[in-house]
Backbone as a ProteinNet text record, in pm:
[ID]
protein_1_A
[PRIMARY]
MTVGPVSGFQPFQPTPIAKPQVAPETTGFADRIGDAVNDLAGAQAKASESAKAFELGKTSDLASVMVDQQISSLGFQFALNVRNKALSAYRDIMNMPV
[TERTIARY]
-1062.2	-1146.4	-1042.6	-1007.6	-990	-1042.2	-1016.1	-1086.3	-1023.8	-1122.4	-1104.7	-1081.1	-1098.1	-1039.1	-1173.9	-1197.3	-1340.2	-1396.7	-1465.1	-1512.6	-1533.9	-1433.5	-1492.2	-1372	-1277.5	-1195.8	-1033.8	-1046.5	-897.5	-762.7	-672.4	-539	-534	-472.7	-459.9	-337.9	-372.5	-235.8	-186.2	-110.1	-72.3	-42.8	-136	-136.5	16.9	57.7	176	111.9	246.7	161	232.2	143.8	157.2	268.6	364.4	436.3	368.2	426.8	332.7	453.6	351.1	458.5	463.9	634.5	683.1	721.6	681.1	708.8	821.2	928.8	1076.9	1102.1	1073.1	1101.8	1044.4	1084.2	1002.4	1057.1	990.4	997.1	978	1119.1	1106.8	1004	1057.7	969.9	985.8	1083.4	1154.9	1165.9	1142.2	1135.9	959.5	824.3	750	725.2	810.1	796.5	819.1	909	1011.1	874.1	793.7	688	565.8	582.6	423.7	449.1	558.5	634.6	609.3	696	686.9	505.2	443.9	343.6	273.5	287	228.6	315.4	441	528.7	438.4	408.5	275.6	203.1	111.5	-33.4	-15.6	86	105.2	168.8	230.7	263.3	122.3	51	-89	-218.8	-137.1	-273.3	-220.7	-116.2	-45.8	-114.8	-47.3	-38.2	-175	-275.3	-445.5	-483.8	-388.4	-476.7	-405.6	-279.3	-241.6	-254.8	-324.9	-353.9	-539.7	-599	-729.1	-701.8	-601.5	-560.3	-539.1	-455.5	-391.4	-583.6	-615.9	-757.8	-686.7	-623.8	-615.1	-760.7	-785.4	-871.3	-968.6	-1085.4	-1276	-1329.4	-1276	-1332.7	-1259.2	-1375.4	-1355	-1312.1	-1403.7	-1432.2	-1302.8	-1256.3	-1086.3	-1030.6	-1015.3	-891.8	-914.4	-1040.6	-1092.8	-1027.4	-1078.6	-1031.2	-904.2	-832.4	-677.1	-624.9	-682.2	-652.1	-696.5	-787.7	-839.2	-740.9	-684.4	-616.1	-517.7	-406.3	-327.9	-296	-446.7	-436.1	-468.2	-536.2	-602.5	-414.4	-380.6	-222.9	-140.5	-121.8	-33.2	-36.8	-165.9	-189	-209.3	-226.6	-235.8	-54.9	55.8	208.7	271.6	125	199.3	185.6	0.7	-16.4	77.5	136.2	219.5	316.7	396.1	560.7	520.5	413	410.9	392	309.6	258.3	399.6	497.8	622.7	718	712.2	817.9	776.4	615.1	630.9	652	613.7	646.9	826.6	873.2	995.2	1031.1	1020.9	1001.7	957.2	843.2	798.1	920.1	988.7	1098.4	1187.4	1245.6	1340.9	1321.4	1255.5	1184.2	1156	1165.4	1140.4	1320.3	1292.9	1397.8	1432.7	1568.5	1589.6	1651.9
5191.4	5189.9	5096.3	5182.5	5166.6	5067.1	4972.9	4869.4	4934.5	4944.4	4974.4	4854.4	4880.7	4777.9	4683.5	4627.6	4556.2	4560.1	4630.8	4626.9	4445.5	4508.6	4340.7	4241.5	4261	4223.8	4220.7	4056.6	4075	4029.7	4101.4	4053.3	3861.2	3816	3675.3	3652.2	3622.7	3625.2	3463.4	3385.9	3198	3173.3	3136.1	3110.5	2958.1	2996.5	2908.7	2714.8	2727.4	2531	2525.2	2422.3	2384.6	2236.5	2239.7	2145.9	2004.8	1884.8	1797.7	1725.7	1742.8	1769.1	1640.8	1593.5	1461.8	1505.7	1372.9	1328.9	1359.5	1412	1421.6	1283.2	1199.7	1043.5	980.4	931.8	841.5	667.2	616	508.7	395.8	313	212.6	57.8	5	-128.7	-247.2	-235.5	-322.8	-240.1	-157.1	-71.9	-126.1	-102.4	-125.1	-284.9	-375.3	-494	-528.3	-442.5	-489.6	-378.5	-284.1	-265	-352.7	-421.2	-508	-644.3	-649.8	-777.7	-713.3	-631.8	-591.3	-571.1	-515.1	-541.4	-658.7	-722.9	-857.4	-977	-926.1	-974.9	-879	-778	-673.7	-812.7	-834.4	-861.1	-968.5	-1079	-1186.9	-1228.6	-1109.9	-1141.8	-1021.3	-972.9	-920.2	-982.6	-1110.5	-1254.1	-1314.7	-1326.7	-1444.2	-1367.8	-1274.5	-1212.3	-1228.7	-1192	-1145	-1304.2	-1454.9	-1514.6	-1553.5	-1548.5	-1592.1	-1524.3	-1374.8	-1305.9	-1367	-1448.8	-1457.7	-1623.9	-1692.6	-1826.5	-1838.2	-1724.6	-1666.4	-1588.4	-1568.1	-1497.9	-1358.5	-1315.5	-1177.2	-1104.3	-1136.5	-1049.9	-1167.8	-1134.3	-1229.6	-1199.4	-1089.6	-1056.5	-1167.7	-1261.9	-1331.4	-1330.4	-1230.3	-1148.4	-1101.7	-990.5	-981.3	-1038.9	-1136.1	-1262.4	-1325.9	-1350.2	-1411.1	-1305.3	-1187.4	-1085.8	-1047.8	-1050.3	-1045.4	-1133.4	-1333.5	-1412.4	-1378.4	-1375.4	-1322.9	-1250.9	-1148.1	-1043.6	-1128	-1124.1	-1251.1	-1357.8	-1448.2	-1498.7	-1512.3	-1361.9	-1290.5	-1251.4	-1185.8	-1125.7	-1217.1	-1362.3	-1462.7	-1522	-1543	-1557.1	-1507.7	-1344.6	-1240.3	-1222.2	-1258.2	-1266	-1428.7	-1490.6	-1644.2	-1682.2	-1589.4	-1569.8	-1459.9	-1339.3	-1282.5	-1322.9	-1386.5	-1443.4	-1541	-1617.3	-1739.4	-1690.8	-1567	-1494.3	-1416.4	-1388.1	-1334.9	-1426.7	-1501.5	-1648.5	-1696.9	-1691.6	-1740.3	-1674.1	-1553.7	-1453.8	-1485.9	-1455.5	-1528.3	-1624.8	-1773.7	-1878.6	-1803.2	-1785.9	-1719	-1590.5	-1526.3	-1457.9	-1578	-1607.9	-1719.6	-1801	-1885.3	-2004.4	-1910.5	-1745.2	-1721.7	-1756	-1781.3	-1834.3	-1692.8	-1714.3	-1505.6	-1490.4
-4322	-4184.8	-4012.3	-3976.6	-3826	-3742.8	-3697.6	-3595.8	-3425.3	-3384.8	-3258.6	-3148.2	-3027.2	-2925.7	-2918.5	-2869.7	-2785.9	-2695.6	-2642.6	-2487.6	-2428.5	-2332.5	-2232.2	-2280.6	-2343.7	-2402.4	-2284.5	-2273.2	-2220	-2313.8	-2276.8	-2364	-2296	-2377	-2312.5	-2232.4	-2107	-1999.8	-1963.2	-2015.2	-2007.3	-1883.3	-1781.3	-1693.9	-1638.9	-1591.6	-1539.1	-1499.9	-1525.6	-1498.6	-1420.8	-1339.8	-1218.2	-1260.6	-1154.6	-1172.7	-1028.5	-1099.8	-1036.9	-884.1	-767.6	-632.1	-615.1	-623.8	-581.6	-390.4	-357.8	-226	-199.7	-113.1	-106.3	-30.5	-26.1	33.7	-59.4	-212.1	-244.7	-210	-197.9	-167.7	-237	-271.6	-360.2	-347.7	-398.8	-382.1	-272.3	-267.7	-154.8	-52.1	-49.7	72.8	146.3	15	61.1	79.7	-1.8	39.6	199.9	246.4	369.9	458.1	452.2	548.5	548.6	436	440	523.1	516.8	603.9	733.7	793.4	915.4	962.4	865.9	938.9	985.6	877.7	889.1	999.3	1055.7	1207.5	1305.4	1279.6	1346.5	1392.2	1297	1319.6	1360.3	1336.7	1351.8	1532.3	1559.7	1751.5	1825.7	1758.5	1807.7	1839.7	1674.1	1755.8	1818.5	1852.7	1980.8	2025.1	2094.6	2246.5	2234.9	2175.9	2204.9	2251.1	2189.2	2208.8	2419.5	2379.5	2530.2	2626.6	2593.1	2716.6	2727.2	2673.4	2700.4	2736.1	2732.3	2789.2	2918.9	2978.2	3022.1	3145.4	3090.8	3194.8	3200.4	3123.8	3086.1	3078	2969.8	2845	2804	2866.6	2790.3	2695.6	2592.1	2462.5	2419.5	2391.9	2259	2154.6	2097.1	1961.6	1892.8	1937.4	1920.4	1956.3	1979.7	1911.6	1829.3	1785	1681.7	1559.7	1571.5	1518.9	1443.4	1562	1521	1464.4	1484.7	1453.4	1274.5	1228.8	1105.8	1008	1140.7	1046.9	1002.1	1065.4	1091.7	983.5	928.8	840.3	759.1	706	566.4	576.8	623	590.7	547	662.2	577.3	459.3	420	310.7	147.2	209.7	122.9	25.8	230.4	165	87.7	107.2	55.8	-113.4	-125.8	-262.8	-331.4	-291.6	-332.9	-380.1	-295	-341.3	-443.4	-423.9	-578.5	-655.2	-661	-802.6	-838.1	-740.8	-800.2	-839.7	-799	-841.5	-939.8	-1015.5	-1082.3	-1251.3	-1195.5	-1280.1	-1324.3	-1256.5	-1243.6	-1333	-1299	-1376.5	-1534.4	-1543	-1712.3	-1764.7	-1713.4	-1760.3	-1746	-1703.2	-1661.3	-1835.2	-1826.4	-1921.6	-2068.6	-2072.4	-2191.2	-2299.7	-2444.1	-2498.4	-2575.9	-2594.6	-2627.5	-2760.9
[MASK]
++++++++++++++++++++++++++++++++++++++++++++++++++++++++++++++++++++++++++++++++++++++++++++++++++

């Protein structure tokens, strides 16, 4: 008994495995922290400039001044909390018995 080809049957052809795309320039932890600190400094400078412009009468939009102040304040609080958590983790690691 001979078996013929099954109609509609396609032979198995493996599909090529897609390689994950890696960004050409990967940034490290230190680079990200540096960028975050620079962004925070920029937000603080913007808040300071908008407050100064409001005090000098160059702008009358108090809402934007307050928003800039809040962005600066929240950014600083976040950076302070990250620093405190990192310092706490460092102390925990240093106090581990070997």
